[in-house]
C-alpha atoms as one frame of an Amber mdcrd trajectory, in Angstrom:
protein
   4.891  49.371 -30.536   4.040  49.297 -34.284   3.830  45.733 -34.718   6.307
  45.685 -37.651   8.024  42.241 -37.806  11.614  42.208 -38.968  14.306  39.323
 -39.625  17.828  40.072 -38.429  20.400  37.559 -39.512  24.314  37.597 -38.880
  26.334  36.539 -41.934  29.606  35.636 -40.055  30.993  33.250 -37.592  32.457
  33.736 -34.255  35.862  32.464 -35.509  36.384  35.907 -37.338  35.435  37.922
 -34.005  37.719  35.589 -32.119  40.671  36.594 -34.527  39.938  40.478 -33.854
  39.797  40.022 -30.210  43.093  37.768 -30.096  44.851  40.447 -32.083  43.424
  43.215 -29.608  45.020  40.904 -26.752  48.512  40.294 -28.171  48.905  44.288
 -28.921  47.978  45.076 -25.553  50.107  42.596 -23.988  53.200  43.732 -25.856
  52.113  47.403 -25.335  52.185  46.793 -21.498  55.432  45.009 -21.847  56.918
  48.160 -23.307  56.244  49.833 -19.806  59.537  48.461 -18.388  61.381  50.704
 -21.210  59.554  53.625 -21.718  57.702  56.139 -19.887  54.306  55.133 -18.706
  52.484  57.855 -20.476  53.390  56.619 -23.653  52.104  53.181 -22.855  48.944
  54.643 -21.774  48.461  56.405 -24.930  49.381  53.616 -27.096  46.668  51.448
 -24.927  43.915  54.207 -25.558  44.873  53.887 -29.645  44.753  50.054 -29.303
  41.454  50.021 -27.590  39.909  52.536 -30.140  41.084  50.387 -33.005  39.470
  47.254 -31.288  36.271  49.175 -30.615  36.159  50.486 -34.203  36.999  46.815
 -35.422  34.219  45.557 -33.390  31.596  48.051 -34.561  32.737  47.519 -38.264
  32.613  43.757 -38.061  29.174  43.746 -36.260  27.347  46.563 -38.777  28.900
  45.034 -41.869  27.563  41.623 -41.197  23.974  42.292 -40.115  21.188  41.863
 -42.408  17.624  43.193 -41.458  14.827  42.209 -44.076  10.986  42.696 -43.544
   9.819  40.069 -46.153   6.856  38.812 -44.285   3.124  38.177 -45.373  -0.065
  38.543 -43.285  -2.055  35.544 -42.930  -4.958  34.160 -40.628  -2.436  32.847
 -38.228  -0.633  36.112 -38.300   2.399  37.605 -39.808   4.916  34.732 -41.523
   8.039  35.059 -43.121   7.520  34.790 -46.892  10.809  32.666 -47.382  12.178
  29.910 -45.437  15.854  31.119 -46.656  17.609  32.362 -43.669  19.011  35.323
 -45.287  15.547  36.319 -46.417  16.613  36.596 -50.110  14.516  34.963 -52.784
  16.155  32.330 -55.034
């Protein structure tokens, strides 16, 4: 280990993630309901597209809202973060 200390802060709330998940569930249920009227292969392809969309939305949500900072100082007690601001920004 290199001993580097980093602060990781997540800027969003679970409500926005819940909305993405809810949308995915509704789209999946609606697509499965189509299985009665269309060929099952079409439904499986649609489910794969919806699953890929959901995965990309999750990755985008997580990467866009992560903040990694390294604003620390070395003291006699060890490494301490320089600011008490959770986002690590100087005011």
